[in-house]
C-alpha positions as CSV (number, residue, x, y, z in Angstrom):
1,X,160.7,86.3,69.5
2,X,160.5,86.9,73.3
3,X,160.7,90.7,72.7
4,X,158.0,90.6,70.1
5,X,155.7,88.5,72.2
6,X,156.2,89.9,75.6
7,X,159.5,91.7,76.2
8,X,158.3,95.0,74.8
9,X,155.1,95.0,76.9
10,X,154.3,95.7,80.5
11,X,151.1,96.2,82.5
12,X,149.6,99.4,83.8
13,X,150.4,99.4,87.5
14,X,147.8,99.9,90.3
15,X,147.3,103.6,90.6
16,X,143.8,103.9,92.0
17,X,143.6,105.9,95.3
18,X,147.2,107.1,94.8
19,X,148.2,110.8,94.8
20,X,149.2,112.4,91.6
21,X,152.9,112.3,92.6
22,X,152.7,108.6,93.7
23,X,151.0,107.8,90.4
24,X,153.7,109.5,88.4
25,X,156.4,107.6,90.4
26,X,154.7,104.3,89.8
27,X,154.5,104.9,86.0
28,X,158.1,105.9,85.9
29,X,159.1,102.7,87.7
30,X,157.1,100.7,85.2
31,X,158.8,102.4,82.3
32,X,155.7,104.3,81.2
33,X,155.1,108.0,80.5
34,X,152.5,110.2,82.1
35,X,149.8,111.1,79.7
36,X,147.0,113.6,80.2
37,X,146.0,114.3,83.8
38,X,142.3,115.1,84.1
39,X,140.2,116.1,87.1
40,X,136.7,115.1,88.0
41,X,134.3,115.3,91.0
42,X,133.8,112.2,93.0
43,X,131.5,111.5,96.0
44,X,133.5,108.3,96.9
45,X,137.2,108.9,96.1
46,X,139.3,111.2,98.3
47,X,140.2,114.6,96.9
48,X,143.7,114.5,95.2
49,X,143.8,110.8,94.5
50,X,143.4,108.8,91.3
51,X,139.8,107.8,90.3
52,X,140.7,106.0,87.1
53,X,143.3,105.3,84.4
54,X,143.4,105.1,80.6
55,X,144.3,102.3,79.8
56,X,142.8,100.6,82.8
57,X,144.9,99.1,85.6
58,X,146.4,95.8,84.6
59,X,146.1,96.4,80.9
60,X,149.0,95.1,78.7
61,X,150.8,98.1,77.2
62,X,154.0,98.7,75.4
63,X,156.9,100.2,77.4
64,X,157.4,103.9,77.1
65,X,153.7,104.3,76.1
66,X,151.8,106.9,78.1
67,X,149.0,106.4,80.7
68,X,146.5,109.1,81.4
69,X,144.7,109.2,84.7
70,X,141.9,111.2,86.4
71,X,142.4,112.9,89.8
72,X,139.4,113.4,92.2
73,X,138.4,116.9,93.1
74,X,136.2,115.5,95.9
75,X,132.4,116.0,95.9
76,X,130.9,118.6,93.6
77,X,129.7,121.4,96.0
78,X,127.3,124.3,95.3
79,X,126.8,127.5,97.4
80,X,123.1,127.6,98.3
81,X,121.6,130.7,96.5
82,X,119.4,133.2,98.3
83,X,115.8,132.5,97.3
84,X,114.2,134.2,100.2
85,X,111.4,136.4,99.0
86,X,111.1,134.5,95.7
87,X,107.7,133.1,94.6
88,X,107.8,129.3,95.0
89,X,108.0,128.4,91.3
90,X,110.8,130.9,90.8
91,X,112.7,129.6,93.8
92,X,112.5,126.0,92.5
93,X,113.7,127.1,89.1
94,X,116.7,128.9,90.6
95,X,117.7,125.9,92.7
96,X,117.5,123.6,89.7
97,X,119.7,126.0,87.7
98,X,122.3,125.8,90.4
99,X,122.3,122.0,90.3
100,X,120.2,121.5,93.4
101,X,116.8,119.8,94.0
102,X,113.8,121.5,95.5
103,X,112.9,119.5,98.5
104,X,110.0,119.3,100.9
105,X,107.8,122.4,101.1
106,X,106.2,123.4,104.5
107,X,104.0,126.4,105.0
108,X,104.0,128.9,107.9
109,X,102.3,132.2,108.7
110,X,104.3,135.4,108.2
111,X,103.4,139.0,108.9
112,X,106.1,140.2,106.4
113,X,106.4,137.7,103.6
114,X,103.4,137.6,101.2
115,X,101.5,134.4,100.6
116,X,103.2,131.9,98.3
117,X,106.7,133.4,98.7
118,X,109.7,131.7,100.3
119,X,110.4,132.6,104.0
120,X,113.5,130.5,104.5
121,X,115.5,127.4,103.3
122,X,117.1,124.4,105.0
123,X,120.1,124.4,104.7
124,X,120.5,128.2,105.1
125,X,121.5,130.6,102.3
126,X,125.2,130.5,101.6
127,X,125.8,127.0,102.9
128,X,128.1,124.8,100.8
129,X,126.2,121.7,99.8
130,X,126.8,118.8,97.4
131,X,125.4,119.2,93.9
132,X,122.1,117.4,93.6
133,X,121.2,117.9,97.3
134,X,117.6,118.6,98.2
135,X,116.8,121.9,99.7
136,X,113.7,122.2,102.0
137,X,111.6,125.4,101.5
138,X,109.4,127.2,104.0
139,X,106.7,129.1,102.2
140,X,104.5,131.8,103.6
141,X,100.8,131.3,104.2
142,X,100.4,135.0,104.5
143,X,99.4,136.9,107.7
144,X,97.4,134.9,110.3
145,X,93.7,135.7,110.6
146,X,91.6,134.9,113.7
147,X,88.4,133.5,112.2
148,X,85.4,135.5,113.5
149,X,82.3,133.9,115.0
150,X,79.4,134.3,112.5
151,X,77.1,131.6,113.8
152,X,73.6,133.1,114.3
153,X,74.3,135.9,111.8
154,X,72.2,136.3,108.7
155,X,74.1,134.8,105.7
156,X,74.7,138.2,104.0
157,X,76.1,139.7,107.2
158,X,78.3,136.6,107.8
159,X,79.6,136.7,104.3
160,X,80.5,140.4,104.6
161,X,82.3,140.0,107.9
162,X,84.4,137.1,106.7
163,X,85.3,138.9,103.4
164,X,86.3,142.0,105.3
165,X,88.6,139.9,107.4
166,X,90.4,138.7,104.3
167,X,88.7,135.3,104.0
168,X,86.7,133.6,101.2
169,X,83.3,132.2,101.8
170,X,81.7,129.0,100.7
171,X,78.0,128.1,101.5
172,X,77.3,124.4,102.0
173,X,74.6,123.0,99.8
174,X,72.9,121.2,102.6
175,X,70.9,123.1,105.3
176,X,70.4,121.8,108.8
177,X,67.9,122.3,111.6
178,X,69.3,124.3,114.5
179,X,68.5,126.7,117.3
180,X,69.0,129.6,114.9
181,X,66.2,131.0,112.7
182,X,65.9,130.0,109.1
183,X,68.5,131.7,106.9
184,X,71.0,132.3,109.7
185,X,74.3,130.6,110.0
186,X,74.0,127.3,111.9
187,X,77.7,126.4,111.9
188,X,81.0,127.3,110.3
189,X,84.2,125.5,109.3
190,X,86.9,126.3,110.6
191,X,85.4,127.2,113.9
192,X,85.5,130.7,115.4
193,X,88.8,131.6,116.9
194,X,90.8,129.3,114.6
195,X,93.8,130.7,112.8
196,X,93.5,130.9,109.0
197,X,95.6,132.3,106.3
198,X,94.6,135.2,104.0
199,X,92.3,134.0,101.3
200,X,91.5,130.7,103.1
201,X,87.9,129.5,102.7
202,X,85.3,129.4,105.5
203,X,82.4,127.1,104.8
204,X,79.0,128.2,106.2
205,X,76.1,125.9,106.8
206,X,72.7,127.7,106.8
207,X,69.9,126.9,109.3
208,X,66.5,125.6,108.3
209,X,65.2,126.8,111.6
210,X,64.5,124.9,114.8
211,X,63.1,121.4,114.5
212,X,59.3,121.5,114.9
213,X,57.8,118.9,117.3
214,X,54.1,118.1,117.7
215,X,52.9,118.8,121.2
216,X,51.5,115.6,122.7
217,X,47.9,115.6,124.0
218,X,48.0,115.3,127.8
219,X,44.5,116.5,128.7
220,X,43.0,114.1,131.1
221,X,46.4,112.7,132.2
222,X,47.7,112.9,135.8
223,X,50.1,115.8,136.4
224,X,53.0,113.3,136.7
225,X,52.1,111.5,133.5
226,X,51.6,114.7,131.6
227,X,54.9,116.1,132.8
228,X,56.7,112.9,131.7
229,X,55.2,112.9,128.3
230,X,56.0,116.5,127.6
231,X,59.6,116.2,128.8
232,X,60.1,113.0,126.8
233,X,59.0,114.9,123.7
234,X,61.7,117.5,124.4
235,X,59.6,120.3,126.1
236,X,60.0,122.0,129.5
237,X,57.0,122.0,131.8
């Protein structure tokens, strides 16, 4: 009765975090056989030690039955592929295919790498990283362009100069009064001298001409009063 109820049984000994050799010794001491030894990646369990057992630790089992266990191969690592010179969408696809995540994208000017293509990665190409890690990408904005000053130019001339420089042109719907004649460029965004990327857009605001002011009537006033009225109205005397 004792043998039927308990004598033929034992429990799976604690094997977690033991090496493969230690686990086999423990099973032998407990009168159990070694079953299948599997391997799996683990971010938390040290390489070469037991992650889990089947049946689980403490499970009631017949003597001489076998216990399988899984050994940690450590974190799953991936060698970062070379995506420099790839278009952004293609680079993201390659990273995902390798088990990595495309991370933050920053943009920088480049004389050599065309706009929209990858300049570099962080970590660098060839680095061993954990699977699922995020990889930051630096993408080219194209060659830098110094925005020319087109304020005061006729709209057609300003458009041509900006286009020749490799920039796109947008004309603001609202016109403003300015020191420039009607139809000339009153202001531009970004300002002259700013650095822009190829195909960036410069917005031009067209002048309605100078603001017209009615000249006050100062005939009959003293010279001082007349001078003050005219200057208050925005004129030079």
